[in-house]
N, C-alpha and C positions, 0 to 999 in steps of 0.2 A: 648404597655401599661398597668401597674398594677397599677389595683384600690385597693391600698390595706389600709386600714380605720387608723388602729394602730398596731405598731409591737412593742410586747416583747420579753425581751430574761429572758429565766430561766437559773438559774443558778445551781439546783438542782431540786430532782421531788417533791416536798416540794412546791417547789416557782411556777413550772408550774402548780402543782393541784389549785393550788391558787388563778392564771391569770386566767386559764379558768373556773374556776368556778365564778369567777368577771367578767368576758366578756360571756355571752351564747353565742357569735356569735362568738367567736373565735375559729382558727383552729390550729393544730400543723404544725410546719413543722421544719423539718430536715436537708435534701438533698435538698429539694425543687423542685426536677423532675418532677417532677407530679402537687404538689400543684400550681406552680407558672405559670404551662400550660393553670389549669383550670382556672386560676384568670385571665389572659392575654386572654381567650377564651372568657370573659366573664359568666363564669359557677359559679365564687365565687366570683363576682364582690363587692368591699365594704367591705370583711370579713377583721377583724383580724387578726392577727399573733402571737402564743407565739412560739416561735423557743424554741427547746429542743441542738439546735447542742452544747452547749457548757457543755452539763450534761456529766461531767465525770464517775459516776457511772454506767452509763448506755451504756458504750461503752468496748469493750476488752471479750475477751472468755477465761474463767477458766474450769478446771476438779476440780471436789469437794472429798471431802476423800470419799463421798459413790459413786462416781464414772461419778455423773449427771455431765451434762457441762451446764455452766449458757453460753449464747450468747449472749452480749447486746445488749436491740433492737435500738440501737445506731451504731451497727458498721456496719462499711461502706461494698459492696459485694468484693471487692476486699480483705481486713481485713479477711473477713469471708473466702476465697479463699483461701488464702496465712497464713493464721493461723497454728502455729506448731499442734497445739491439734486436729484442724480439720482434716489436712492432716493427721494426725497418726491415728485418734478414726473414723472419718465419713465422708473422702474427697467426699463421693455421694455428702452431702452438697457442699462442698466447689466447685464440678466442675459443680453444678447444677444452683448456685449464680453467675457461671463465664458466663454465657450464659444467663443473663440479657445485653441488650444495650451494646452498648461501653465502651471502657475505660473512657473515660469521664464521662458517668455515675455510672460505678461501682466505680469511685471512691468518687462520694458523696451520689451515692443511699444508702440508710439502707438496711437491714434486715427484720427491726423491720416495716417500711413504705411497704414493699413489702408485707408483713402478714395483715397490717391494711388495706390495701387497700381493700382486699375483691377479688381482680379480681380471678377469677378460674384459668385464663392464668398466673399466676403467677410463675417462674420458683423455689423460695423457696418452696412454698405450699406443692407439691406433694410427695418431700421428709419428710420434716417435718411431713406430714400424718403420711407418712412409717415408720418414726421413733419415732409413740406417743409421739410427742412436748408437754410440757405446756407450758401454755402462764403468766405469772407472769405479774397482773394488776393492780398497785397502783390508791387509788381515794383517797387519805385524811384518809380515817379511818386507818382497817388494812389491803384492802388489797385485791385482790383473784388470784386465782389460776383457768385457765381453760383450759379443755383441747382442744388442736387447732380443733378437728371435731365438738365440739361444738361452737366454737369460730368466724364463717361462717354461716350465716342467711340465706344469699340467694347473686346473682349477686350484688358485691358491699355493701356490708351491712356485718356488723359485730357488736360484741358483746362488744361493746364500748359504753360507754354515756360522753355526757360531763363533764370534770373534771378526765377522766379516762385517764391514761397516760401507753401504754406497754413500761414494762422495761428491760423484760430478758424474751428470749425463752429457754426454759428448755430440755434436751434431758435427759432421767433417764436412769442412768448405765445400767439397767436389757433391753432396748431396743434396745441397740447397740452393748454390746460386745458379741463378738462371730457371729457378724451380716455382710454381706456385702451388697452393694446396687452400683444399677446401674440407670442412670437417662438419658431418651433420649426424645427430643423435635423434633415433625416434624412441620417444618414449609415452609411455600414457599419460604423463602429465605434462604441462609445460614447465612446472620448477617442482623443484625438491623431490626428484625421481632419478633413479639409475637406468639405463640402458635397456628397452628391448633387445635394440640392435643399434649399432653406430658405425659410422662409414667413414676414412680420411682417404682422399686422392692427393695427391702429388705431380704434377706435371712439368714438364716440360716442353715448350711448343717451338713449331719456327712460324713467327707471325707474319712471312711474308709468303715463307709457301703453304702456309694454312695447313701446316703439320703437324701430328704429336710424334713428338721425338722419343720422348720417355715418358713414363706414368709408373705410379707406383701404388697399389690399392690395397688397401688394407680395413677389415672389419672386427670389429668386437661385438663379442655376443654370436659370433656365428662357430665358433669350436670350442673347444674346451681353452683353447689360447688364443691371443690375437690374432688373425690368419691373413698372409698375405696369399690374394688371389694371381698366383706368377702366372697359369695357365691366361687366365685374362690377358694379365697386362702385357705377356707376350705376342699375342692375336692381334693388342691395338697396335702397340709400336707401329711407326708408318704412317696408319691411317691421316688421310687427308680428315680435315676438321669441318662438320658438319652433323647431319642426320640421324646416317646410317652408324658412325662413330656410336654415336650416343646409345643408339638403338642394339648395339653389338656388345656394347659393356652391360647393359641392363640381361641379353640375354645371353652372356657370359657367365656371367657373378651367379647368376641364378643355376647353373648346370655345374658350378665349382663350388659352393661355399655348403655346409652341411650342419646346418642347425639343429639345435634338438627342438623337442616340443619341452613346455614347461607351462607354470600355473600362469605366467605372464605373456606365453603366447604360441601356437602352434609351430610345429615347423614351418608348415604350408601358407602362414602368413608373415614368418620371419623370411622366406624365399621370395614371398611377391613386395615386401619391403625392400629388402635386400636391394633385387635390381633396380626400382623405383631413387632411391637415396644414393644409391653409385652413379648411376646415370646424372641425378642432381649435382653432384658434388665434382663429376669430372667437368659439366657445361660450367660451373662456377670455378671451377680452378683453371680452365682455358680461359674462360673470361679474362679472369685477372692477369694471365699470360698477356693474351690481345694486346691489354693495355702499358703498352711499354713503359717500366719502369713507375707504374701506381699500381699501388693495390688500392681496391676501391674496396672499403667498408660495406658490402652489400652480404650482411649477415644472416642468413637463415637457419630456421629451424623448424621440427615436426613434432605435430604431437599428435593422440591418438584421437585426438576430434580432428585435426585441421593438418593438413599436410601444405597446408599453399604459403608463401614467403609471408614475412610481415616484417624483417630485419629488424628482428630480435633474438640474441642469442638465449635461451633457456638454461638455465642451471639445473644441476640434477646433485643428488642427495649419496652421490658413488665414494665407495670407501677411498681411501689416501692416505692410508699410515700402513705401518708394518707391523708384523708379529712373529715372534719367536726368531729372535737372529736377523728378522728385516726391524724396517724403519717405520715408524709413525710419524 
């Protein structure tokens, strides 16, 4: 039973903002794979919905002349994964969102909803943090650009107000050009499971000097919000590529992250896994960078049963949508 008070269909961003301001109890819906579940469970019973699914201007992906990549918030996970711009320039993002849910969820769920849901386990979040993503938010006035690191306020809480609509995710050219990345999600099942812990590493190397010039490491489920390992990053910059580097990242990550105990896993277990997946993600990120101009699809996944590589990306049933002024 879906207890929905009213349903409004917006065809433009302006119309969506207006409807949200006219109806203070209304929530945004796009794919609906999270919002509708909450309504069915009674958590959002009696709410009104403003659909942004038909707004064409927030769909699709394009690279600007500046090099910046604009990703429409209404773009589905499947489209992100299969888009030529993503595959060529930032394949790590396509690989990350390909681990959300199953095919049905990836065909309706949107990357904007995944961000606005505010879940620390969101598969898109660690990679977007490591790419220094910016979020374009419409509010009926001039709008605003918010760094993704400032957007997450706490578990399930984001910097959105009634009348706000996330329209685009922007990846600055300077933050992906020359970089290669890799995302690893550890979950107890090989499919249809949210992350027990996840890590996305984006790095830039000098393949001739074999030096790590820059690195960004972000964890999901290691803190109340996605967590950038700034201290670890600083310590690793300038190090020679080799086993000492990989041992160092493993040690430093375990000192820096502060995951919690939960029914899914203990803090001690997450610390152990955190060092391991950070090491593996950095190794693969560096390997991709060493293959000049070529991104090799050596995709690896981990599960509670087996941490070995098997060339497959496993999906998860992570929340993709938005509630309460947030998008879904």
